[in-house]
C-alpha positions as CSV (number, residue, x, y, z in Angstrom):
1,M,-18.8,-13.1,21.9
2,C,-16.7,-10.4,23.5
3,P,-13.6,-11.8,25.3
4,R,-13.1,-11.0,29.0
5,F,-9.9,-9.7,30.5
6,F,-8.7,-9.7,34.1
7,H,-5.5,-8.2,35.4
8,H,-4.8,-8.8,39.1
9,R,-1.9,-8.5,41.5
10,F,-0.6,-11.7,43.3
11,S,-3.7,-13.9,42.9
12,L,-6.9,-14.1,40.9
13,P,-10.1,-13.1,42.8
14,Q,-12.0,-16.1,43.9
15,F,-15.2,-15.1,42.1
16,L,-13.3,-15.8,38.9
17,L,-12.5,-19.3,39.9
18,R,-15.7,-20.8,41.2
19,G,-18.2,-20.4,38.4
20,V,-19.8,-17.1,39.2
21,P,-20.7,-15.3,35.9
22,T,-18.1,-12.8,34.9
23,V,-18.3,-9.5,33.3
24,L,-16.2,-7.5,30.9
25,L,-13.3,-6.1,33.1
26,F,-9.8,-4.7,32.7
27,A,-8.3,-3.7,36.0
28,V,-5.1,-1.6,35.6
29,S,-2.3,-2.3,38.0
30,H,-1.7,0.3,40.7
31,L,2.0,-0.1,40.3
32,A,3.9,2.8,38.7
33,A,5.4,0.6,36.1
34,Q,3.3,-1.6,33.9
35,P,4.4,-5.2,34.1
36,F,2.9,-6.0,30.7
37,E,2.7,-4.2,27.4
38,P,-1.1,-3.4,26.8
39,S,-0.7,-3.5,23.0
40,K,0.7,-7.1,23.2
41,L,-2.1,-8.2,25.5
42,G,-4.4,-6.9,22.8
43,E,-2.6,-8.9,20.2
44,I,-2.9,-12.0,22.3
45,S,-6.6,-11.5,22.5
46,S,-6.9,-10.9,18.8
47,A,-4.9,-14.0,18.0
48,I,-7.2,-16.2,20.1
49,T,-10.3,-14.5,18.7
50,D,-9.1,-14.9,15.1
51,A,-8.5,-18.6,15.7
52,I,-11.9,-19.0,17.2
53,E,-13.5,-17.3,14.2
54,A,-11.5,-19.6,11.9
55,N,-13.0,-22.6,13.7
56,R,-9.6,-23.6,15.1
57,L,-11.1,-24.0,18.5
58,P,-14.4,-23.1,20.2
59,G,-13.0,-21.2,23.1
60,A,-10.1,-20.9,25.5
61,V,-8.7,-19.7,28.8
62,F,-5.4,-17.9,28.5
63,L,-3.3,-16.9,31.5
64,L,0.0,-14.9,31.6
65,E,1.9,-14.3,34.9
66,R,5.1,-12.7,36.0
67,E,6.2,-12.1,39.5
68,G,2.7,-11.9,41.0
69,E,1.1,-10.0,38.1
70,T,-1.5,-12.1,36.4
71,V,-3.5,-11.5,33.2
72,L,-6.4,-13.8,32.5
73,Q,-8.4,-13.8,29.3
74,I,-11.5,-15.9,28.7
75,H,-12.6,-16.4,25.1
76,G,-15.4,-18.0,23.2
77,R,-17.5,-21.0,24.1
78,R,-16.9,-24.0,26.3
79,A,-19.4,-26.0,24.2
80,V,-21.1,-25.6,20.8
81,E,-22.8,-29.0,20.8
82,P,-25.4,-30.2,21.8
83,E,-26.0,-26.7,23.2
84,S,-24.0,-23.6,23.3
85,E,-22.2,-22.8,26.6
86,E,-20.1,-19.8,27.5
87,M,-16.5,-20.3,28.5
88,T,-15.8,-19.6,32.1
89,A,-12.6,-19.1,34.1
90,D,-13.3,-22.2,36.2
91,T,-13.9,-24.5,33.2
92,I,-12.3,-27.9,33.7
93,F,-10.3,-29.2,30.7
94,D,-9.0,-32.6,29.6
95,A,-5.3,-31.9,30.0
96,A,-4.3,-34.7,27.6
97,S,-0.5,-35.0,27.6
98,L,0.0,-32.4,30.3
99,T,-0.7,-35.5,32.4
100,K,2.9,-36.5,31.7
101,V,4.3,-33.4,33.4
102,M,1.6,-32.6,35.9
103,A,1.1,-36.1,37.3
104,T,3.6,-38.8,36.2
105,A,6.9,-36.9,35.9
106,P,6.6,-35.1,39.3
107,S,5.5,-38.3,41.0
108,V,8.5,-40.2,39.6
109,A,10.7,-37.3,40.6
110,L,9.5,-37.4,44.2
111,L,10.3,-41.2,44.3
112,I,13.8,-40.3,43.1
113,E,14.1,-37.6,45.7
114,R,13.1,-40.1,48.4
115,E,15.6,-42.6,47.0
116,E,12.9,-45.2,46.4
117,I,14.0,-45.4,42.8
118,G,17.0,-44.3,40.8
119,L,17.0,-42.2,37.7
120,D,19.4,-44.5,35.8
121,Q,18.0,-47.8,37.2
122,P,16.7,-50.3,34.6
123,V,12.9,-50.2,34.2
124,A,13.0,-54.0,34.6
125,R,14.1,-53.6,38.2
126,H,10.6,-52.4,39.0
127,I,8.6,-54.1,36.3
128,A,10.3,-57.5,35.9
129,E,8.2,-58.5,32.9
130,F,9.6,-55.6,30.9
131,S,12.4,-57.8,29.6
132,G,13.7,-59.5,26.5
133,D,14.7,-57.9,23.2
134,G,17.3,-55.7,25.0
135,K,14.6,-54.0,27.1
136,E,16.7,-54.8,30.2
137,L,18.9,-51.8,29.2
138,V,16.1,-49.3,29.2
139,T,16.3,-46.9,32.1
140,I,13.8,-44.7,33.9
141,R,15.6,-41.6,32.6
142,Q,15.1,-42.9,29.0
143,L,11.4,-43.3,29.6
144,L,11.2,-39.8,31.0
145,N,13.1,-38.1,28.1
146,H,11.7,-40.3,25.4
147,T,14.9,-42.1,24.4
148,S,13.8,-45.6,25.4
149,G,13.6,-46.9,21.8
150,L,9.9,-47.7,22.2
151,R,7.4,-46.8,19.5
152,P,4.9,-43.9,20.0
153,G,1.8,-45.8,21.2
154,L,0.0,-49.0,21.9
155,P,-2.1,-50.5,19.1
156,L,-5.8,-50.3,19.6
157,S,-6.6,-53.1,17.1
158,P,-7.5,-55.8,17.9
159,A,-9.6,-54.2,20.6
160,W,-8.6,-54.6,24.2
161,S,-9.6,-53.0,27.5
162,G,-8.4,-52.6,31.0
163,Y,-5.4,-51.1,32.8
164,D,-3.7,-54.4,33.4
165,R,-4.0,-55.4,29.8
166,A,-2.3,-52.1,28.8
167,I,0.6,-52.9,31.0
168,E,0.9,-56.4,29.5
169,L,0.9,-54.9,26.0
170,A,3.5,-52.3,27.0
171,C,5.8,-54.9,28.4
172,A,5.5,-57.0,25.3
173,E,6.6,-54.2,23.0
174,S,9.8,-54.6,21.0
175,L,12.4,-51.8,20.8
176,Q,12.5,-49.9,17.6
177,T,15.9,-48.5,18.2
178,E,18.7,-49.0,20.7
179,P,18.0,-47.3,24.1
180,G,19.5,-43.9,24.5
181,T,20.2,-43.3,20.8
182,V,17.0,-41.7,19.3
183,F,14.4,-39.3,20.6
184,R,10.9,-40.7,19.9
185,Y,8.0,-39.2,21.7
186,S,6.1,-42.2,23.2
187,D,3.0,-42.6,25.3
188,I,4.2,-46.1,26.2
189,N,7.1,-44.5,28.1
190,F,4.7,-42.8,30.4
191,I,2.3,-45.7,30.7
192,L,5.2,-47.7,32.1
193,L,6.2,-44.8,34.4
194,G,2.7,-44.6,35.8
195,E,3.0,-48.3,36.6
196,I,6.4,-47.8,38.3
197,V,4.7,-45.2,40.6
198,R,2.0,-47.7,41.5
199,R,4.4,-50.6,42.2
200,V,7.0,-48.6,44.1
201,S,4.7,-46.4,46.2
202,G,1.9,-48.9,46.6
203,R,-0.6,-46.3,45.5
204,P,-2.2,-45.8,42.1
205,L,-0.9,-42.8,40.2
206,P,-4.0,-40.7,40.8
207,E,-3.9,-41.2,44.5
208,F,-0.2,-40.6,44.8
209,A,-0.4,-37.4,42.7
210,R,-3.4,-36.1,44.6
211,S,-2.0,-36.6,48.1
212,E,1.6,-35.6,47.3
213,I,1.1,-32.8,44.8
214,Y,-2.4,-31.5,44.3
215,E,-3.7,-31.4,47.8
216,P,-0.6,-29.7,49.3
217,L,-0.7,-27.1,46.5
218,G,-4.5,-26.5,46.9
219,M,-5.2,-27.7,43.3
220,A,-8.8,-28.6,44.1
221,D,-10.0,-29.2,40.6
222,T,-7.2,-31.4,39.3
223,G,-7.4,-35.2,39.0
224,F,-8.4,-38.2,37.0
225,K,-12.0,-39.4,36.4
226,P,-13.8,-36.3,37.6
227,A,-16.9,-36.7,39.6
228,K,-20.3,-36.5,37.9
229,E,-21.2,-33.3,39.8
230,L,-18.4,-31.5,38.0
231,L,-19.7,-32.3,34.5
232,P,-21.4,-28.9,33.9
233,R,-18.0,-27.3,34.3
234,I,-16.1,-29.7,32.1
235,A,-15.3,-28.7,28.5
236,P,-16.6,-31.4,26.2
237,T,-14.1,-32.8,23.7
238,Q,-15.1,-34.9,20.6
239,R,-18.2,-36.4,19.2
240,T,-18.0,-40.3,19.1
241,R,-20.4,-43.1,18.2
242,D,-21.5,-43.1,21.8
243,G,-22.1,-39.4,22.0
244,M,-20.1,-36.4,23.0
245,L,-17.2,-37.1,25.4
246,R,-17.5,-35.0,28.5
247,G,-15.7,-35.8,31.7
248,E,-14.3,-38.9,30.0
249,V,-10.7,-38.8,28.7
250,H,-10.4,-38.1,25.0
251,D,-7.2,-40.2,24.5
252,P,-8.4,-43.6,23.2
253,T,-5.7,-45.5,24.9
254,A,-6.3,-43.9,28.3
255,R,-10.0,-44.4,27.7
256,A,-9.4,-48.1,27.1
257,M,-7.4,-48.3,30.3
258,G,-10.4,-47.0,32.3
259,G,-9.4,-43.3,32.3
260,V,-6.2,-43.6,34.3
261,A,-2.8,-43.7,32.6
262,G,0.6,-42.2,32.9
263,H,0.4,-40.4,29.6
264,A,-3.2,-38.9,29.6
265,G,-6.3,-38.8,31.7
266,L,-5.8,-35.8,33.9
267,F,-8.4,-32.9,34.1
268,T,-7.5,-29.5,35.4
269,T,-8.3,-25.7,35.4
270,A,-6.3,-22.6,34.6
271,A,-6.2,-21.7,38.2
272,D,-4.8,-25.1,39.3
273,L,-2.3,-25.2,36.4
274,A,-1.1,-21.7,37.4
275,R,-0.5,-22.9,41.0
276,Y,1.5,-25.8,39.7
277,A,3.6,-23.5,37.5
278,R,4.2,-21.1,40.4
279,M,5.5,-23.9,42.5
280,L,8.0,-24.8,39.8
281,L,9.2,-21.2,39.4
282,N,9.5,-21.2,43.2
283,R,11.6,-24.4,42.9
284,G,9.3,-26.7,44.8
285,E,7.5,-24.4,47.3
286,L,4.2,-22.4,47.2
287,D,2.5,-20.4,49.9
288,G,4.9,-21.7,52.5
289,K,4.4,-25.4,51.6
290,R,7.3,-27.3,50.1
291,V,6.1,-30.0,47.7
292,M,9.5,-31.1,46.5
293,A,13.2,-30.2,46.9
294,A,14.6,-27.3,44.8
295,A,17.1,-29.8,43.5
296,T,14.3,-32.1,42.3
297,V,12.7,-29.3,40.3
298,D,16.1,-28.5,38.8
299,L,16.5,-32.1,37.9
300,M,13.1,-32.3,36.2
301,T,13.5,-29.2,34.2
302,S,17.1,-29.3,33.1
303,V,18.3,-31.0,29.9
304,S,18.6,-34.7,30.5
305,T,19.2,-35.9,26.9
306,P,22.8,-36.5,25.7
307,E,24.8,-33.4,24.6
308,D,25.1,-34.7,21.1
309,F,21.3,-35.1,20.6
310,A,19.4,-33.0,18.2
311,V,16.8,-32.3,20.9
312,R,16.9,-31.0,24.4
313,R,14.4,-32.6,26.8
314,G,14.1,-32.6,30.6
315,L,12.4,-35.3,32.7
316,G,9.1,-35.2,30.9
317,W,9.4,-31.6,30.0
318,D,10.1,-30.2,26.6
319,I,12.9,-27.6,26.3
320,D,14.1,-27.5,22.7
321,S,12.6,-29.9,20.2
322,P,10.2,-30.0,17.2
323,F,7.4,-29.8,19.9
324,S,8.6,-26.5,21.4
325,R,6.1,-24.3,19.6
326,P,4.9,-22.6,22.9
327,R,8.4,-21.3,23.5
328,G,7.8,-18.9,20.7
329,Q,10.6,-16.8,19.2
330,W,12.0,-15.2,22.4
331,F,11.8,-17.4,25.5
332,P,15.4,-18.6,26.0
333,I,16.7,-22.2,26.3
334,G,16.3,-23.0,29.9
335,S,12.6,-22.4,29.8
336,F,10.4,-25.4,29.5
337,G,6.9,-26.6,28.9
338,H,4.5,-29.1,27.3
339,T,1.5,-29.4,25.1
340,G,-1.6,-31.7,25.0
341,W,-3.5,-33.1,22.1
342,T,-6.8,-31.6,23.2
343,G,-5.4,-28.1,22.8
344,T,-3.6,-27.4,26.1
345,C,-0.2,-26.0,26.7
346,V,2.0,-24.4,29.3
347,W,5.4,-22.7,29.0
348,I,7.5,-21.6,32.0
349,D,10.6,-19.4,32.0
350,P,12.7,-19.2,35.1
351,H,14.9,-16.5,33.6
352,S,12.1,-13.9,33.6
353,Q,10.0,-15.6,36.2
354,T,7.2,-15.8,33.6
355,F,4.7,-18.5,32.6
356,W,1.8,-18.6,30.2
357,L,-0.8,-21.2,29.6
358,L,-3.7,-21.9,27.2
359,L,-6.4,-24.4,28.0
360,S,-8.8,-25.2,25.2
361,N,-10.8,-28.0,23.8
362,R,-9.8,-27.6,20.2
363,V,-11.1,-31.1,19.3
364,H,-14.6,-30.0,20.1
365,P,-16.9,-30.9,18.5
366,D,-15.6,-33.0,15.6
367,G,-11.8,-33.2,16.1
368,S,-11.0,-30.8,13.2
369,G,-9.6,-27.9,15.3
370,N,-6.0,-27.0,15.2
371,V,-4.0,-24.7,17.6
372,L,-0.4,-25.4,16.5
373,A,0.0,-22.0,14.9
374,L,-1.8,-20.4,17.8
375,H,0.7,-21.9,20.2
376,R,3.6,-20.5,18.3
377,R,2.0,-17.0,18.1
378,L,1.0,-16.9,21.7
379,G,4.5,-18.0,22.8
380,T,6.0,-15.1,20.9
381,L,3.5,-12.6,22.1
382,A,3.7,-13.7,25.7
383,A,7.4,-12.9,25.8
384,E,6.8,-9.6,23.9
385,A,4.1,-8.7,26.5
386,V,6.6,-8.8,29.4
387,A,7.8,-5.3,29.9
388,G,11.4,-4.5,30.8
389,F,13.0,-7.8,30.4
390,D,15.7,-8.5,27.7
391,F,15.2,-12.1,26.6
392,A,18.0,-11.8,24.0
393,G,20.4,-10.8,26.8
394,V,20.0,-13.9,29.0
395,E,23.5,-15.0,29.9
396,N,24.7,-18.5,29.1
397,A,21.5,-19.4,27.2
398,P,22.5,-21.6,24.3
399,E,21.2,-21.1,20.8
400,P,18.1,-23.2,20.1
401,L,18.5,-26.3,18.0
402,H,14.9,-25.9,17.0
403,P,14.1,-22.2,16.5
404,V,10.3,-21.5,16.5
405,E,9.1,-20.0,13.3
406,P,7.1,-16.8,13.4
């Protein structure tokens, strides 16, 4: 299938975002200077097409934006089983771990901004049963930057179900290392953070994020447990014993929790994720609406791990770690992003006022897809596509601890 390209000034046309069939189009900017290198946009398209042909993913929506100039590429298929479906710009994707930085981390950051919780307060202050085995020393900051000492995830055997049961299991976990000493990426951290949002705000995480973040930003298609009428637009994920997952979270722990968790469960579109990224580049404001203070955005997206650590993490956000593939070879330290298991990623660079995102369902249909190399390649090409900006010349940008391989 031929990929579709769109290049637009300031905002994407609405017909691209609401399911109207699209046609092959490349609209050249009327500005005298080209904001993007056309050859690099072609290489981006080829990289995604090659990955689709190699069965790394069935299809994807790619978006690159800088200072109001947006390039949108639509590739491949939304579904290959049980019937083939064309990918569309308004496809809704299982965001997987982008939930951490699109729902949980900003919700926690807002509670910090409002002084309802403290970044360095013990978790036990808000979840009293998270105690024993030294867990009283674990702080909210350590949950956010994955230095809590907890292991990566909750066990699924023996089988359990229910949100409350997950919180019980998380609180019963033993620390694997002393808090604040080791970086270990952990879903348990964000399961606990989602519960802190619920207890402190009095609202479940989906409700808090919707009213405080998504609605003010006009993110109409972002949320947990999507309505049945949205199913035709949702990209299916993986085949299970009960059939193909579609509109039901792929992550097995979040699924056992009923579809709502601090680490996974969010669904979103390229248009909505782009609005969220724009708000962050604008330091908390979009279209005249302020969602959070500029200082709160700075707090979330600055390094919060100790200086002597071998990784650099923000509050939820990745900056410089073994997971930083979407940074590519050129985006400087100070940029930030995240990935999701289902094949999603976003990387945001305040230095050049650029962000790029890829939404895909690489686990469709059988879980065998792989986009790790594609994330690396697209991160490099996205920076190379930005015309007239010297990424190597960014002042005061430290050398990466984890350079991204070509």
